[in-house]
C-alpha positions in Angstrom: -33.9 -17.2 -128.8 -33.2 -20.8 -129.6 -35.9 -23.5 -130.3 -35.5 -26.4 -128.0 -37.4 -29.5 -128.8 -37.2 -32.1 -126.0 -37.8 -35.9 -126.3 -37.6 -38.9 -124.0 -40.5 -38.5 -121.6 -43.0 -41.2 -120.8 -44.5 -43.5 -118.3 -42.2 -45.5 -116.1 -42.5 -47.5 -112.9 -41.0 -46.3 -109.7 -37.3 -47.3 -109.6 -37.0 -47.1 -113.3 -35.0 -44.8 -115.5 -35.5 -42.4 -118.4 -33.2 -40.2 -120.5 -34.4 -36.9 -121.8 -32.8 -35.2 -124.8 -32.7 -31.6 -126.0 -31.2 -30.6 -129.3 -31.4 -26.9 -130.5 -33.1 -26.1 -133.8 -31.6 -23.5 -136.0 -28.6 -22.7 -133.7 -26.0 -24.5 -131.7 -25.5 -24.7 -127.9 -22.1 -23.1 -128.2 -21.7 -20.2 -125.8 -24.9 -21.2 -124.0 -26.0 -22.3 -120.6 -28.6 -25.1 -120.7 -30.9 -26.1 -117.9 -33.4 -28.8 -117.2 -36.4 -27.7 -115.2 -39.6 -29.4 -114.1 -43.0 -28.3 -113.1 -45.6 -30.5 -111.3 -49.3 -29.5 -111.2 -49.9 -26.8 -108.7 -46.2 -26.1 -108.2 -43.7 -23.7 -109.5 -41.0 -24.4 -112.0 -37.8 -25.7 -110.3 -34.3 -26.5 -111.5 -33.3 -30.1 -111.9 -29.8 -29.4 -113.4 -27.9 -27.0 -115.5 -24.8 -27.2 -117.7 -22.4 -24.7 -119.2 -21.8 -25.9 -122.7 -18.3 -24.5 -123.3 -16.6 -26.2 -120.3 -19.2 -28.7 -119.1 -19.6 -27.2 -115.7 -22.7 -28.5 -114.0 -25.0 -27.7 -111.1 -27.9 -29.6 -109.6 -31.1 -28.6 -107.8 -32.3 -30.5 -104.8 -34.5 -32.6 -107.0 -31.7 -33.7 -109.3 -28.8 -34.2 -106.9 -27.7 -37.8 -106.6 -30.2 -39.5 -109.0 -30.0 -37.4 -112.1 -27.1 -36.6 -114.4 -26.9 -33.8 -116.9 -24.5 -34.3 -119.8 -23.7 -33.1 -123.3 -22.7 -34.7 -126.6 -20.6 -32.2 -128.5 -20.9 -34.1 -131.8 -24.7 -34.3 -131.6 -25.1 -30.8 -130.1 -27.4 -32.4 -127.6 -27.9 -32.1 -123.8 -29.2 -35.1 -121.9 -30.8 -35.6 -118.5 -30.4 -39.2 -117.3 -32.9 -39.9 -114.6 -32.5 -43.0 -112.4 -34.3 -44.4 -109.3 -37.4 -42.5 -110.3 -40.1 -41.8 -107.7 -43.7 -40.9 -108.1 -42.9 -37.4 -106.9 -40.7 -37.0 -109.9 -43.9 -36.9 -112.0 -43.9 -33.5 -113.8 -43.5 -31.8 -117.1 -39.7 -31.4 -117.8 -38.4 -28.5 -119.8 -35.2 -27.7 -121.5 -34.1 -24.1 -121.4 -31.2 -22.0 -122.6 -29.6 -18.6 -122.3 -26.4 -17.0 -123.5 -23.6 -18.0 -121.1 -22.8 -15.7 -118.2 -20.3 -16.0 -115.4 -22.8 -17.6 -113.1 -24.6 -20.8 -114.1 -28.2 -20.0 -113.0 -30.7 -22.1 -111.1 -33.4 -19.4 -111.5 -35.8 -20.3 -114.4 -36.5 -16.6 -114.9 -32.9 -16.1 -116.1 -33.5 -18.4 -119.1 -35.0 -16.9 -122.2 -35.4 -19.9 -124.6 -37.7 -22.8 -123.6 -38.9 -26.0 -125.1 -42.5 -27.1 -125.0 -41.8 -29.7 -122.3 -42.0 -33.4 -122.1 -44.2 -35.3 -119.6 -42.6 -37.7 -117.2 -45.0 -39.9 -115.2 -43.8 -42.3 -112.5 -46.2 -44.9 -111.3 -46.0 -46.5 -107.9 
């Protein structure tokens, strides 16, 4: 497993932007798939976006399509989630997750075996 500290959460007004970061501790992201997930109170964990480190291939969940962008910085060994046009319904704990790369880039959080502790994003109306 990989330790995945996240950063960048906070309080923002509706329409604002935030960028979350995830940098592995003790290992690199090479040969891994990395996902951003979120969980709001009383709801299940859902995929926001995922990225295959080796070739940069990305997928988005319904919540992330169009407003959020997942990206990587090879030199910093960091994955970002750029969130724009934030809405109150985006309020949730956001988690970085990783797994050894497979053929299929997964949206299912149960397929990921390394998780960060989460960073809170709160969007005020």
